[in-house]
C-alpha positions in Angstrom: -12.8 6.9 13.1 -9.4 5.4 12.4 -10.4 1.9 11.3 -6.8 1.0 10.4 -5.5 1.0 14.0 -6.8 -2.6 14.4 -5.0 -3.9 11.3 -2.0 -2.1 11.8 -0.9 -3.5 15.2 -1.8 -0.7 17.5 -2.4 -1.7 21.1 -0.5 -4.3 23.0 1.0 -7.5 21.6 2.2 -10.5 23.3 6.0 -10.1 23.4 6.0 -6.3 23.1 6.1 -4.3 20.0 6.1 -5.9 16.6 9.0 -5.4 14.2 8.4 -2.5 11.8 9.2 -2.8 8.2 11.2 -0.2 6.4 9.6 2.3 4.0 9.9 1.7 0.4 9.0 3.1 -3.0 5.8 1.8 -4.5 6.5 0.7 -8.2 4.6 2.7 -10.9 1.9 1.2 -13.1 3.0 -1.4 -15.8 0.1 -0.6 -18.3 -2.2 2.1 -19.7 -5.8 1.8 -20.5 -8.1 4.3 -22.2 -11.7 4.1 -23.1 -14.1 5.9 -25.4 -17.7 5.5 -26.7 -18.4 3.6 -29.9 -21.5 5.1 -31.5 -22.6 2.0 -33.7 -25.5 1.9 -35.9 -28.2 -0.7 -35.6 -26.6 -2.9 -38.4 -23.2 -2.5 -36.7 -24.8 -3.6 -33.4 -26.3 -6.7 -34.8 -22.8 -7.8 -36.3 -21.1 -7.1 -33.0 -23.7 -9.1 -31.0 -23.3 -12.0 -33.5 -19.5 -12.0 -33.3 -19.3 -11.5 -29.6 -21.8 -14.4 -28.7 -20.0 -16.8 -31.1 -16.6 -16.1 -29.8 -18.2 -16.0 -26.1 -19.3 -19.7 -26.8 -15.8 -20.7 -27.9 -14.4 -19.1 -24.7 -16.8 -20.9 -22.5 -15.8 -24.2 -24.1 -12.2 -23.5 -23.9 -12.6 -22.7 -20.1 -14.2 -25.9 -19.5 -11.5 -27.7 -21.2 -8.8 -25.8 -19.3 -10.5 -26.7 -16.0 -10.6 -30.3 -16.8 -6.9 -30.2 -17.4 -6.2 -29.1 -13.9 -2.6 -28.5 -12.8 -1.2 -30.7 -15.4 -1.5 -28.2 -18.0 1.6 -27.7 -20.4 2.6 -26.0 -23.6 1.6 -29.1 -25.7 -2.1 -28.9 -24.3 -2.3 -25.3 -24.9 -1.1 -25.7 -28.5 -4.0 -28.4 -28.7 -6.5 -26.1 -27.4 -5.5 -23.4 -29.9 -5.7 -25.7 -32.8 -9.1 -26.8 -31.9 -10.3 -23.0 -31.8 -8.5 -22.0 -35.0 -10.5 -24.2 -37.1 -13.8 -22.2 -36.4 -12.2 -18.7 -35.8 -8.7 -17.6 -36.7 -5.2 -18.2 -35.2 -5.3 -14.7 -33.8 -8.7 -15.0 -32.2 -7.8 -18.4 -30.6 -4.7 -17.1 -29.3 -6.7 -14.2 -27.5 -9.3 -16.7 -26.2 -6.7 -19.2 -24.8 -4.8 -16.4 -23.2 -7.9 -14.9 -21.5 -8.8 -18.5 -20.3 -5.3 -19.1 -18.8 -5.6 -15.8 -17.0 -9.2 -16.6 -15.7 -8.0 -20.0 -14.4 -5.0 -18.6 -12.7 -7.0 -15.9 -11.0 -9.5 -18.4 -9.8 -6.6 -20.5 -8.4 -5.3 -17.4 -6.6 -8.6 -16.7 -5.2 -8.8 -20.4 -3.8 -5.4 -19.9 -2.2 -6.6 -16.7 -0.6 -9.8 -18.3 0.6 -8.0 -21.3 2.1 -5.7 -18.9 4.1 -8.7 -16.9 5.4 -10.5 -20.0 6.3 -7.5 -21.3 8.3 -7.2 -17.9 10.0 -10.8 -17.9 10.9 -10.7 -21.4 12.3 -7.7 -20.7 14.4 -9.2 -17.4 15.9 -12.6 -19.2 16.7 -10.8 -22.3 18.2 -8.8 -19.8 20.6 -11.9 -18.0 21.6 -13.9 -21.1 22.2 -11.0 -22.5 24.6 -11.4 -19.3 26.7 -14.1 -19.1 29.6 -17.3 -16.9 28.9 -16.8 -13.3 29.4 -12.9 -13.5 29.7 -11.1 -10.5 28.4 -7.8 -10.5 26.4 -4.8 -11.1 28.6 -1.1 -10.6 27.8 -0.2 -13.9 29.4 -3.0 -16.1 28.2 -3.2 -14.5 24.7 -4.9 -11.9 22.9 -8.2 -13.9 22.2 -11.1 -13.0 24.5 -13.9 -15.4 25.4 -17.3 -15.1 24.0 -19.9 -13.0 26.0 -22.8 -15.5 26.2 -23.4 -19.1 25.8 -25.7 -18.8 23.0 -22.8 -17.0 21.0 -20.4 -19.7 22.1 -22.8 -22.2 20.8 -23.5 -20.3 17.5 -19.6 -19.9 17.0 -19.1 -23.7 17.6 -21.6 -24.5 14.8 -19.8 -21.9 12.6 -16.6 -23.6 13.4 -17.9 -27.0 12.1 -19.1 -25.3 8.9 -15.9 -23.6 8.3 -14.0 -26.8 8.7 -16.3 -28.6 6.2 -15.8 -25.7 3.8 -12.1 -25.9 4.1 -12.1 -29.6 3.5 -14.0 -29.3 0.2 -11.7 -26.4 -1.0 -8.6 -28.4 -0.3 -10.0 -31.2 -2.4 -10.6 -28.8 -5.3 -7.2 -27.3 -4.8 -5.6 -30.8 -5.0 -7.5 -31.8 -8.0 -7.0 -28.5 -9.8 -10.7 -27.8 -10.1 -12.0 -24.1 -10.4 -15.4 -22.8 -10.1 -15.7 -19.9 -12.6 -18.9 -18.5 -14.1 -18.4 -16.5 -17.3 -20.6 -13.6 -16.8 -20.3 -13.5 -13.1 -21.8 -15.5 -10.2 -23.9 -12.5 -8.8 -25.7 -12.1 -12.3 -26.1 -15.9 -12.7 -27.8 -16.1 -9.1 -30.1 -13.2 -10.0 -31.9 -15.2 -12.3 -33.4 -17.2 -9.4 -34.9 -14.0 -7.8 -36.1 -11.8 -10.6 -39.1 -10.7 -8.5 -36.9 -9.2 -5.7 -34.6 -7.4 -8.2 -37.4 -6.0 -10.4 -36.0 -7.6 -13.6 -37.8 -9.2 -16.3 -36.7 -12.4 -17.9 -35.9 -10.5 -21.3 -33.9 -7.7 -19.4 -31.8 -10.4 -17.4 -31.2 -12.5 -20.7 -29.8 -9.4 -22.5 -27.5 -8.6 -19.6 -26.2 -12.2 -19.5 -25.5 -12.5 -23.0 -23.6 -9.1 -23.0 -21.6 -10.2 -20.0 -20.6 -13.6 -21.8 -19.6 -11.9 -25.1 -16.0 -12.0 -26.2 -14.7 -9.3 -28.3 -11.0 -8.8 -27.2 -8.0 -9.0 -29.3 -4.4 -8.7 -28.3 -2.0 -6.4 -30.0 1.0 -7.4 -32.2 3.9 -5.1 -32.8 4.9 -4.9 -36.4 1.5 -5.2 -37.7 -0.4 -2.5 -39.3 -1.7 -0.1 -36.6 -0.6 -2.6 -33.9 -3.5 -5.0 -34.2 -4.6 -7.3 -36.9 -7.9 -8.6 -35.4 -9.5 -5.3 -34.2 -7.9 -2.5 -36.0 -8.4 1.2 -35.3 -6.7 3.7 -37.5 -5.4 7.1 -36.9 -8.5 8.5 -38.4 -10.7 6.6 -36.0 -12.0 3.8 -38.4 -12.7 0.5 -36.7 -12.7 -2.8 -38.5 -13.0 -6.4 -37.3 -11.5 -9.6 -38.7 -14.5 -11.8 -38.6 -14.2 -15.6 -37.6 -14.1 -18.1 -40.3 -17.6 -19.3 -39.4 -19.0 -15.7 -39.7 -17.2 -14.6 -43.0 -20.5 -14.2 -44.8 -21.0 -11.0 -42.7 -18.0 -9.2 -44.2 -18.3 -6.0 -46.0 -14.6 -5.4 -46.8 -11.8 -7.5 -48.4 -10.0 -10.3 -46.5 -13.1 -11.1 -44.3 -13.2 -7.8 -42.4 -16.1 -5.9 -41.3 -15.7 -2.2 -41.1 -18.0 -0.2 -38.7 -19.9 2.8 -40.0 -19.0 4.7 -36.7 -15.6 6.2 -36.0 -13.9 6.7 -32.5 -11.7 9.4 -31.1 -9.7 8.9 -27.8 -9.5 12.1 -26.0 -7.4 10.9 -23.0 -3.9 10.0 -24.0 -4.7 10.5 -27.6 -1.2 11.7 -28.4 0.4 8.5 -26.9 -2.1 6.2 -28.4 -1.4 7.9 -31.9 2.4 7.4 -31.6 2.0 3.8 -30.9 -0.4 3.0 -33.7 1.5 5.0 -36.2 4.7 3.2 -35.2 2.9 -0.2 -35.5 3.4 -1.0 -31.9 1.0 -3.4 -30.0 -2.2 -2.1 -28.9 -4.9 -4.4 -27.4 -8.6 -3.6 -28.0 -11.8 -4.8 -26.2 -15.3 -3.9 -27.2 -18.2 -4.3 -24.7 -21.7 -3.5 -24.5 -23.4 -1.7 -21.4 -27.0 -2.6 -21.5 -28.0 -0.3 -18.7 -27.0 2.6 -20.8 -27.5 1.0 -24.2 -24.2 2.1 -25.3 -21.0 0.3 -26.9 -17.5 1.1 -25.7 -14.0 0.3 -27.0 -11.0 0.2 -24.6 -7.4 0.5 -25.8 -4.6 -0.8 -23.6 -0.9 -1.3 -23.9 2.3 -1.9 -21.7 4.3 1.0 -20.5 8.0 1.4 -20.9 9.8 0.4 -17.6 10.5 3.5 -15.6 13.8 3.5 -13.7 13.3 3.5 -10.0 14.9 6.4 -8.2 16.5 5.9 -4.9 14.4 6.5 -1.8 16.8 9.4 -0.6 16.5 11.2 -3.9 12.7 10.9 -3.8 12.7 12.5 -0.4 15.3 15.2 -1.1 12.6 17.9 -1.0 10.6 16.7 1.8 7.4 14.7 1.7 3.6 15.2 2.0 2.4 12.7 4.5 -1.2 11.6 4.1 -3.3 9.7 6.7 -6.3 7.8 5.2 -9.6 7.9 7.1 -13.2 7.3 6.8 -14.3 10.5 5.2 -11.2 12.5 4.4 -7.3 12.4 3.6 -5.4 14.3 6.3 -2.1 15.7 4.7 0.7 17.6 6.1 4.0 18.7 4.5 7.3 17.9 6.2 10.8 19.0 5.2 13.8 16.8 5.2 14.5 17.2 8.9 10.9 15.8 9.7 9.5 19.1 10.8 5.9 20.0 9.8 5.7 23.0 7.5 2.9 25.2 6.8 -0.8 24.1 7.9 -2.4 20.9 7.5 -4.9 20.1 4.8 -7.9 17.9 4.5 -9.4 16.4 1.5 -13.0 15.1 1.9 -14.7 12.4 0.1 -17.9 10.5 0.5 -18.0 6.7 0.4 -21.8 6.3 0.6 -23.9 5.5 -2.5 -22.9 3.4 -5.5 -19.4 2.1 -6.5 -19.2 4.8 -9.4 -20.0 7.6 -7.0 -17.3 6.3 -4.5 -14.9 6.0 -7.3 -15.4 9.6 -8.5 -15.0 10.9 -5.0 -11.7 9.2 -4.6 -10.4 10.5 -8.0 -11.5 14.0 -7.1 -9.8 13.8 -3.5 -6.5 12.4 -5.1 -6.5 15.1 -7.8 -6.6 17.8 -5.1 -4.0 16.0 -3.1 -1.5 16.0 -6.1 -2.2 19.6 -6.8 -1.2 20.4 -3.3 1.9 18.3 -3.5 3.1 20.0 -6.7 2.3 23.5 -5.1 4.3 22.7 -2.0 7.4 21.8 -3.8 7.6 18.3 -2.5 8.2 15.2 -4.9 6.9 12.4 -2.8 3.8 11.2 -1.0 3.9 9.0 2.0 1.1 6.7 2.7 0.5 3.8 4.9 0.8 0.3 3.6 -2.9 -0.8 4.5 -4.7 -3.9 3.6 -8.1 -4.7 5.1 -8.6 -7.8 2.8 -8.8 -10.3 5.7 -9.7 -7.8 8.4 -13.8 -7.7 8.0 -14.7 -10.6 10.1 -16.3 -10.4 13.4 -13.6 -12.3 15.2 -11.1 -9.6 14.3 -13.1 -6.4 14.4 -15.6 -7.2 17.1 -19.5 -7.2 17.3 -20.2 -3.9 15.7 -21.7 -4.5 12.3 -21.3 -0.8 11.4 -17.6 -0.9 12.0 -17.2 -4.0 10.2 -19.2 -2.5 7.2 -16.9 0.6 7.3 -13.7 -1.6 7.1 -15.1 -3.6 4.3 -15.9 -0.7 2.2 -12.7 1.2 2.9 -11.1 1.8 -0.4 -7.6 0.6 0.3 -6.7 -1.2 -2.8 -8.5 1.2 -5.2 -7.2 4.4 -3.5 -3.7 3.0 -3.6 -4.0 1.9 -7.3 -5.5 5.2 -8.2 -2.9 7.3 -6.4 0.0 5.4 -7.8 -1.3 5.6 -11.4 -2.3 9.4 -11.1 1.1 10.4 -9.4 3.3 8.5 -12.0 2.0 11.0 -14.6 3.0 14.0 -12.5 6.5 12.4 -11.6 5.6 12.0 -7.9 7.1 9.2 -5.9 4.6 7.2 -3.5 6.5 6.0 -0.4 4.6 3.1 1.6 5.5 2.9 5.4 4.5 0.5 8.1 1.1 1.6 9.6 1.8 0.3 13.1 1.5 2.8 15.9 1.2 6.0 13.8 -2.0 7.1 15.4 -0.9 6.5 18.9 2.5 7.9 18.7 1.6 10.7 16.6 -1.2 11.8 19.2 1.5 11.2 22.0 4.4 13.2 20.6 3.0 15.7 18.1 -0.8 16.6 18.6 -0.2 18.9 21.7 3.0 20.6 20.5 1.5 21.5 17.2 -1.7 23.0 18.9 -1.7 26.7 19.1 -4.2 29.5 19.9 -5.1 29.8 16.3 -4.7 26.0 15.3 -6.3 22.9 16.7 -4.4 20.0 15.6 -6.5 16.8 15.3 -5.4 13.3 16.0 -5.4 12.6 12.3 -3.0 15.4 11.5 -0.8 14.2 14.1 -0.9 10.7 12.6 0.2 12.4 9.3 3.2 13.8 10.8 4.1 10.4 12.3 3.8 8.8 8.8 5.9 11.4 7.3 8.8 11.1 9.8 8.7 7.3 9.3 9.0 7.8 5.6 11.9 10.1 6.0 13.7 7.6 8.5 13.3 9.7 11.5 11.7 8.3 14.7 8.3 9.5 15.5 9.2 10.9 18.8 10.2 14.6 18.8 13.4 14.6 21.1 15.6 12.4 23.1 14.5 11.7 26.7 15.8 14.0 29.3 18.8 12.7 31.6 18.0 11.4 35.1 18.4 13.5 38.1 21.7 11.9 39.0 23.7 13.6 36.1 25.7 16.6 36.6 23.5 18.9 34.5 20.4 17.7 36.1 17.0 17.0 34.4 16.1 19.1 31.5 14.7 18.7 27.9 17.0 18.0 25.2 17.5 20.4 22.4 18.7 17.8 19.8 16.3 15.8 17.5 16.2 12.2 18.2 18.5 10.1 16.1 17.3 7.6 13.5 18.4 4.5 15.8 15.5 2.3 17.2 13.7 3.3 20.3 15.7 1.8 23.4 16.8 2.8 26.8 19.4 5.5 26.9 22.8 4.4 27.5 25.8 6.1 29.5 26.8 9.5 28.3 29.9 9.6 26.0 33.0 10.7 27.7 34.1 14.1 26.9 37.9 14.9 26.7 39.4 17.4 28.8 39.0 18.7 32.4 35.4 18.6 33.7 35.3 22.2 34.3 33.6 24.7 31.8 36.4 27.4 32.2 39.2 25.4 30.9 38.7 24.0 27.2 40.1 20.5 26.6 43.9 20.6 25.8 44.4 24.1 26.9 46.2 23.6 30.3 49.8 24.7 31.1 51.3 21.4 30.1 48.9 20.6 27.3 51.8 20.0 25.0 53.3 17.0 27.0 50.7 15.8 29.5 51.7 12.1 29.3 55.1 13.0 30.8 53.8 14.0 34.1 51.0 11.3 34.2 52.2 8.1 35.8 49.1 6.1 34.2 50.5 6.9 30.8 47.3 8.6 29.6 47.0 12.3 29.1 45.4 14.1 32.0 43.2 15.9 29.8 41.6 12.6 28.7 40.8 11.1 32.2 37.7 11.5 34.1 37.7 13.7 37.3 36.8 12.1 40.6 36.3 13.7 44.0 38.2 12.1 46.9 36.6 10.5 49.8 36.9 13.7 52.1 35.5 17.0 51.0 37.7 19.8 50.1 38.2 22.8 52.2 38.4 26.5 50.9 42.1 26.5 51.4 42.6 23.5 49.3 40.5 24.6 46.6 42.8 27.7 46.3 45.8 25.8 46.4 47.2 25.4 42.9 48.8 22.1 41.6 52.4 21.7 41.8 52.7 21.0 38.0 51.0 24.4 37.4 53.5 26.3 39.5 56.4 24.8 37.5 57.7 22.6 40.3 59.0 19.4 38.7 58.7 16.3 40.5 57.0 18.0 43.4 55.4 15.6 46.0 51.5 15.4 45.7 49.5 15.6 48.8 46.9 13.1 49.9 44.2 14.8 47.9 46.0 15.2 44.7 45.9 17.9 42.1 42.6 19.7 41.9 41.5 22.3 39.5 41.2 25.9 40.8 38.0 27.7 40.2 38.3 30.6 37.8 41.7 29.3 36.4 
């Protein structure tokens, strides 16, 4: 099932086909994050819990203060918040807390803007469908909205419209006042406290998860400082130490108010890059968190990547492209050369989107790893994908009444797959080209599915869509060849042998005028007077550059065999009423 077709614009649209966007190179990742397990002792776990809960309370108070300020926040207010936190912690801990608070408030504001846009779109679609009669289908003239099937559905949608309007009014009021509704620890976990019997959790287990989610143990890096971080320090030997807040300085077991953990850490992934940064005292941010389900502690290191110069699109596609069509349970890939021709056999990389989020993420990583290996083996240096986005396409008004289909669209991993592919391809120096997803399925099946089907290969619709995606990325039109000429042309109807040009699809214009006489036996400019044709042509143009037209009366066999006076060497000879005509075989 190709759930992207409804979002990509396939099907008719009022006013014809929509305008397609040009393909572009997807920018690479701007940061790196690695994680490893922190095997702490019971004493270390007690200290980490104490520090994390204390800093978490400071972060909650700072988030409340930031929310009360609203959009009127400035540098002076931020400095005031930081000074208030520095008294009980430290300047570096206060900087990390305030930065995290500002990022969380900005994320909530972006969520409010996205929700308001979604509500306005839903209200517009429901109003359009309520205005249509019951059972009315979509019409090009009246609009793409269809009427509701039954009177009960119409009544339910009218009630939903009123609820959405009230919800939009409340959200707009919060937006104007600068209020955000954020729960540190997550709304889902907070609401679980009211239905512990349904989830099977005890009060103690829920409390442990709630406290672990609200802990704050994250410190920003600082270039020029020892090991790249003064607050949470990890040496090249794997020793971990934490600068304790001022209120918890009595827990220190090292000089300068630090606590050194008994356990050591070792990063296996990107260990060389991490070692180079900390030895050169470049900034590395650390975060320590507790996984209560596994009873494990983890430490995450992150840093910014150096900006990679973006190569031109033509250079990325110099060796062809591997086009990928994303589907419900597999990736359909096919390699295309620089001319847009499929090379080799199509490939499919299966994955399973059922189960937990961790299982789906592992399936996606495995499929993308095989795709990247196939790309390197094929010799291509670019992968073409569709620029898909199903963030606002899971509603019933857009996707119909099928709950199964809407569930499929909502769980389709577009954002995660794109992020994973970009980050994994950057490590292998493979460029990612995003193309407009409109009409790739339909035009691919129309122009490529049947020609690519042989007695030993059955081409599927997804494979043909991959070819269409690759041709669009390369700048070629999806159709294979130009349309044949009409029957009134001299060469009659027949399939063209040249590939369609990169110009947009439109009706074919008049044929270009070819120089020379319109006979295949005499090449242009090779007549008897080819050197001085304008001298004997009264119109002032060379005879070899004018079109040949037959007179009103048909030619007799004698006239066909009569040569032209100019060809016989008669200068200034009188022309007959039929003019000079080419002699067959001359």
